[in-house]
C-alpha positions as CSV (number, residue, x, y, z in Angstrom):
1,M,136.7,195.2,146.6
2,W,139.1,197.5,149.1
3,L,142.7,196.7,149.9
4,G,142.0,195.6,154.0
5,E,139.0,194.0,153.6
6,S,138.1,190.9,154.9
7,F,136.4,188.4,152.3
8,R,134.6,185.2,152.4
9,S,133.7,182.4,150.0
10,L,130.2,181.8,148.8
11,D,129.8,179.0,151.7
12,G,130.8,181.7,154.0
13,T,133.8,181.1,155.1
14,V,136.4,183.8,155.8
15,L,139.3,183.9,153.5
16,G,141.4,186.9,155.6
17,P,142.0,190.3,154.5
18,M,143.1,191.6,151.0
19,T,146.4,193.5,151.7
20,R,149.3,195.2,149.4
21,G,153.3,195.3,149.4
22,L,154.8,192.4,150.8
23,N,151.9,190.0,150.1
24,N,150.1,188.9,146.9
25,P,146.7,189.6,146.8
26,R,144.5,187.3,146.3
27,V,142.4,186.9,143.2
28,S,138.8,187.5,143.5
29,S,136.0,187.7,141.4
30,D,132.4,189.1,142.1
31,R,130.9,186.6,139.4
32,E,128.6,183.7,141.3
33,G,127.7,180.6,139.8
34,A,129.0,177.4,138.1
35,G,132.1,177.3,136.3
36,F,133.4,180.2,138.5
37,G,134.9,177.7,141.5
38,N,135.2,179.1,144.8
39,A,134.4,182.7,144.0
40,L,135.3,185.3,146.2
41,V,132.8,187.9,148.0
42,P,133.4,191.2,149.6
43,G,132.5,190.4,153.5
44,P,131.4,193.0,155.7
45,L,132.8,196.6,155.6
46,L,135.1,196.4,159.0
47,S,138.7,197.2,160.0
48,P,141.3,196.3,158.0
49,I,142.2,192.6,160.1
50,I,145.7,193.1,159.0
51,S,147.4,195.9,157.3
52,I,151.1,195.5,155.5
53,V,153.1,198.4,155.6
54,S,156.0,198.9,153.0
55,L,159.5,198.9,153.6
56,L,162.3,201.3,152.1
57,V,165.1,199.6,153.0
58,V,168.7,201.1,151.9
59,M,171.8,199.0,151.5
60,S,174.8,201.4,152.3
61,G,178.4,201.4,152.6
62,L,181.8,201.7,151.1
63,P,182.6,199.8,147.7
64,G,183.9,196.2,148.3
65,V,182.7,195.9,152.0
66,G,180.0,193.1,150.5
67,K,176.7,195.4,150.7
68,S,175.4,193.7,147.5
69,A,176.1,190.0,148.5
70,I,174.1,190.6,151.6
71,A,171.4,192.9,149.4
72,R,170.6,190.5,146.9
73,E,170.3,187.2,149.1
74,L,168.1,190.0,151.6
75,A,165.8,191.0,148.7
76,L,165.6,187.1,147.5
77,R,164.4,185.6,151.0
78,C,162.0,189.1,152.0
79,S,160.8,189.3,148.2
80,L,161.8,192.9,148.0
81,F,162.2,195.1,144.9
82,Y,166.0,195.2,144.5
83,V,167.7,198.1,142.9
84,E,171.6,198.0,142.4
85,L,173.2,201.4,141.4
86,D,176.2,200.1,139.7
87,L,174.2,198.0,137.4
88,L,171.9,201.0,136.3
89,E,175.2,203.5,136.2
90,A,176.7,200.2,133.8
91,A,173.9,200.5,131.4
92,L,174.4,204.6,131.3
93,F,178.3,204.1,131.0
94,R,177.3,201.7,128.2
95,Q,175.7,204.3,126.3
96,G,178.6,206.8,126.5
97,I,177.6,208.9,129.3
98,S,180.9,209.0,131.4
99,G,181.2,209.2,134.8
100,D,181.7,213.4,134.7
101,Q,178.1,213.5,133.0
102,L,177.0,211.0,134.8
103,G,176.7,213.1,138.1
104,W,173.7,212.2,140.5
105,A,171.4,210.9,137.8
106,G,171.7,207.4,138.9
107,Y,170.7,208.1,142.4
108,E,167.8,210.1,140.8
109,M,167.1,207.0,138.8
110,I,167.0,204.8,141.8
111,T,165.0,207.2,144.1
112,T,162.7,207.4,140.6
113,L,162.0,203.2,140.8
114,A,161.6,203.4,144.7
115,A,158.6,206.3,144.3
116,N,157.1,204.2,141.8
117,N,157.2,200.9,143.8
118,L,156.3,201.7,147.0
119,A,153.0,204.0,145.6
120,I,151.8,200.5,144.2
121,G,152.9,198.7,147.6
122,N,155.8,197.1,146.4
123,S,158.6,197.1,149.4
124,V,162.1,198.3,147.9
125,L,166.0,197.7,148.5
126,L,167.9,199.9,147.5
127,D,172.0,199.2,147.0
128,A,173.9,202.1,146.7
129,V,177.4,203.5,148.6
130,T,174.5,206.2,149.9
131,W,177.5,208.8,150.6
132,T,176.2,211.7,151.9
133,T,173.5,212.9,154.6
134,A,171.2,214.6,151.8
135,I,170.3,211.4,149.9
136,R,169.5,209.3,153.1
137,Q,167.2,212.3,154.4
138,T,165.8,212.4,150.5
139,W,164.8,208.4,150.9
140,S,163.6,209.0,154.6
141,E,161.4,211.7,153.4
142,L,160.4,209.5,150.6
143,A,159.3,206.8,152.5
144,A,157.2,208.7,155.0
145,H,155.5,210.6,151.8
146,Q,154.5,207.1,150.6
147,G,153.8,206.2,154.1
148,A,156.4,203.4,154.0
149,Q,158.7,202.6,156.9
150,F,162.5,203.2,156.3
151,R,164.6,200.8,157.1
152,P,168.5,202.0,156.3
153,I,171.2,199.3,156.8
154,E,175.1,200.4,157.0
155,V,177.9,197.5,156.0
156,I,180.9,198.1,157.3
157,C,184.0,195.5,157.4
158,S,186.2,196.1,160.1
159,D,189.2,193.5,159.1
160,H,191.2,196.0,156.7
161,R,192.9,192.9,154.9
162,V,189.3,191.3,154.3
163,H,188.1,194.4,153.0
164,R,191.7,194.4,150.5
165,E,191.4,190.9,149.3
166,R,187.8,191.7,148.3
167,L,188.4,194.1,146.2
168,E,191.6,192.6,144.6
169,Q,189.3,189.4,143.8
170,R,186.4,191.3,142.6
171,C,184.8,190.6,139.1
172,R,181.5,191.6,138.9
173,D,181.0,191.5,135.2
174,F,179.1,194.5,134.7
175,E,179.6,195.4,131.0
176,G,181.0,199.4,130.9
177,L,181.5,200.0,134.3
178,P,185.2,199.7,135.4
179,E,185.6,197.8,139.0
180,T,186.8,199.4,141.8
181,S,190.6,200.3,142.6
182,R,192.1,201.0,146.0
183,A,192.3,204.5,145.1
184,D,188.7,204.8,144.0
185,V,187.9,203.1,147.9
186,Q,190.4,205.6,149.2
187,H,188.5,208.7,147.6
188,A,185.0,207.0,148.6
189,I,186.8,207.2,152.1
190,E,187.2,210.9,152.0
191,R,183.8,211.8,150.8
192,Y,181.4,209.2,152.3
193,E,179.5,211.3,155.4
194,P,179.2,209.5,159.0
195,W,175.6,208.1,159.2
196,T,174.1,210.2,162.1
197,G,170.6,208.6,162.5
198,E,169.5,205.4,163.5
199,R,170.1,202.1,161.3
200,L,171.2,198.6,161.2
201,I,175.3,198.3,161.3
202,L,176.2,194.6,159.9
203,D,180.2,193.9,160.0
204,S,180.4,191.7,157.1
205,S,183.4,190.1,158.5
206,G,181.3,188.2,159.8
207,P,179.5,185.1,158.8
208,K,177.3,186.0,156.1
209,E,174.3,183.7,156.8
210,A,174.1,185.5,160.3
211,L,174.0,188.8,159.2
212,I,171.4,188.1,156.7
213,T,169.2,186.8,159.4
214,E,169.8,189.6,161.5
215,A,168.6,192.0,158.7
216,V,165.2,189.8,158.3
217,E,165.0,190.6,162.0
218,Y,165.2,194.2,161.8
219,L,162.8,194.3,158.9
220,G,160.4,192.5,160.7
221,L,159.6,190.4,158.1
222,S,159.4,186.3,157.7
223,P,161.0,185.1,154.7
224,S,159.8,183.9,151.4
């Protein structure tokens, strides 16, 4: 049984292709006879009818701009494997690994998770500030290596008052990980390297639903 083949039931009805990634493979059986229902058998060896290509989506932006709220909803609607950097780093903090010791380990972890999931055909959404051009390039190359499409998104908040209020009111309840202060954001602004490649830019000062709709269209997906 090959991914991408068309399949037919025992009565000859074409049931469509086996695909990977965004669609779950149809359960099939090569056993015929009573007790096995409408078993599936391979159809003619033809070119794939549909080819589903996995996506590596990166949701980037400064702390507090609202990227995680968009990312979670986008992952839910489009069945993306969702990885939030802060959640993994909080677990490391709880084990006594300080920020200085942590370094780039969190980014290494989510890169590994992305690689493993892309390798088995899952589409992935990475939610992280994504400070540097180097890490963006690493993820672009990872997508190309895995035969996936790279879909970066940068979230900004053009209304500085709204951004400030979000930071002051934010309570993510990540045990072990302190909330981001205004000083932390200022430090992030100083370190954040401007994007140079193509990407979708979402301004989170606008309606959340409109932003998610725009992101779904950018990914070329149909909501689940």
